[in-house]
N, C-alpha and C positions, 0 to 999 in steps of 0.2 A: 564518448559518453552515450549511454543508451537513450534512444528516443522515447521508449516507454517501458515500464516494468510495473509489476504488482508489489505492493507492500501493505502494511496495516495503516489504518487511519489514525489510531490512537492506541494506548494501552488498554487492556481489557481483562476481565476475569469471568470464569464460568465454573459451575459446579455440577457434577453428575454423580449419581450413586449407583453402584453395581454390587448387588448382594451384600449390602451394608457397608461396603468400602466406599469412602468418600474420595473423589478425584477432583482436585481443585486446579483448574487450568489458569495460568497467569501468562499474559502475552505482553511483550515489550518490543518497541522499535529500537534496533541497535545498529550502529555503524561500524563497530570493530569488535573483535573477540574480547578485548579487554573490557569493553562496556558490558558485554554479555556476562563476563565473569563477575563484574561488580554487581550486576542485578542478581546473579545467582547467590552471591554472598549475602545480600539483603534477604532473599527469600529463605535461605537456609536458617537465617537468624529468626525470621518471622515464624517459620514453620519448624522450629527446632525439635518439636515433639512428633513430627510426622514419621511415618514408616519409611517413605522414600520421597526424594525430590528429583524426579527424572526430567531430562530436558533435551532440547535440540535447538540448533540455530543454523541459519543459512544467511551468509553475508557476502556482499560484493557483486559487481556487475555480472561476473561470470560464475557466481557462487563459489568464489575462491576459498571461502572459509565455511566449512560444514563440520558440525560436531554433534554427537549424540551420546547421551549417558543413561545407562539403565539404573544407576545408583543402587545396586544390590538386588534388583529384580532379575529373574532369569535372563540370560543373554539374548538380546534381540527382541525382547517383549515390551520394551517401554520406549527407550530413546529412538530406536529405529522407526517404529510406527509414528512417533511424533514428527521425526524428520521427513518421513514419507508424505505426511500431510502437507508440509511446506513445499516439498518437491512437486507433489501432485498438483497443487494449486499454483505453482510457479511463483511463490512469494519470497521476496528478498528482504534482507536487512531486518530479520525478525527472530526473536527468541521466544520459544514456548517452553514453560516449565509446568509439568503436571505433578502436583503434590498428592501423595496417597496416604490416607489414614486407613489402615487395615481394619476390616469389619468382622474378621473371624472366620470367613468362608473363603477357601482357596478358589481362584477363578480358572486355574489352568493356563497354559501358555496361550492358547487361542483366545481365551477370555480376557487375558491381560492385553494382548495385542489390540483387540477390539475396544477395550475400555480406554486405553491410552490414546488410541487413534480418535475415538469419539470425543474424548475430553479436549484433545488438541483442536479438533474441528470446532467445537463449541466455543473455545477460547477465541478463535479467529472470528467467529460470528459476533462475539461480544465486542471485539476490538474494531471490527469493520475492516473490510478489504477495499483498497482503492487501486486503480491503475493510474500511475503517474505518467503523464504525457508531456514531452518537452515541446515548448512553443516558442515562438518569437513574437514580440510585441511590435506591430506595425503602426506607425503614425500616419494617419490619412488627413491631410490638410486640404480644405476645400472652401469655396465661397458658400454663403448661406443659401444660394439658389440650388445647390446640389445636396443639401443636408437631408431632405426628405427622401430623395432617390437613393442615396447611399444607405440610409437607415433601412429602407425597404430591402435593398439588395443584401445587406448583411443579415437581416432578420430571416429572409427567405432561405439563406444557406446556413442559418444557425450559428453564425459567427458572433462571438461575445465582444461587446464594446466595454472594455475595462474602465475607460475614463473618457469624458467629453470636456473639451475646453472651448469656451465661446469668447473669442476676442474679436479682432478685426475680421479674421477668418475663423472657421471652425476646425478643430482637430479632434479626431476620434483615435483612441488607442485601442487597437483590435488584437485579440488573441488568435494566432494562426499556428497550426501544427507545423513543425519544422519541415516535414515532408511535403507540405502543401504550399510552401512559401512562393516558389516561382509561379505556380499555376494561379495562386491568389492574386499576385501582382498583375499578371497578364489579364486575368478575368476582370479585375477592377478597372484597369486601363481601357479595356474594350467596352465595358458597360458605361463608362463615364466619358468616353472620347478623350481620354487622357486629361480630364478636367480636375483630377485629384492628384496632389503631390504625395507620393508614397515614400516613406522613409523607414527602413528596418531599424528596430531598436534592440533592447536587451533580450536575452533568452530567459525563460522561466519554466516552471512546471505547473500544470494544473492537475487536480485530482478528480478522477471519475469513479464513483462508487461501483463496486463489482459484487454481483450476487453469486454466492457459492452454491 
């Protein structure tokens, strides 16, 4: 399993106009080619009167599934530039469809490549891109006398306390990147003279916004 990768935060939509042609970019999070096909069926129904519904997707840990469609545009002028945006930004598990309504003026192959690429990028900006990072939740159990110190230590290193439980002792559930697990435990033990009982818990992912 990947420790971190980029994907979209949510679905999104954007519109650009080039020489009176409308390019509507629709972006979805997808986990399988079948899911991408289902979204495309919906979009073709929604934009049944469009000149073209061009798309591309990139799916899988190693981008095992990639597909690009020009949907009647000159070969390589639509699906490929959409896919290149996904590849260039290293974004996984994402479908981008760019719907075109022809405005009466030919754009030429270069103009089409630029328009479809620009629309794809605007769609990603509308959806928001995040880097998903795999973490482990560590439970830190301690006496009340150590709470202030541990809070200070965690805050200084920007560790996130996901939950706090105050009973006979205090337990913090802390988000730690998988790659930092061993060093985190060693550091916490050294800083508290082994006064904190540290138990590794479940794995999870956090999302960190990415600027394109």
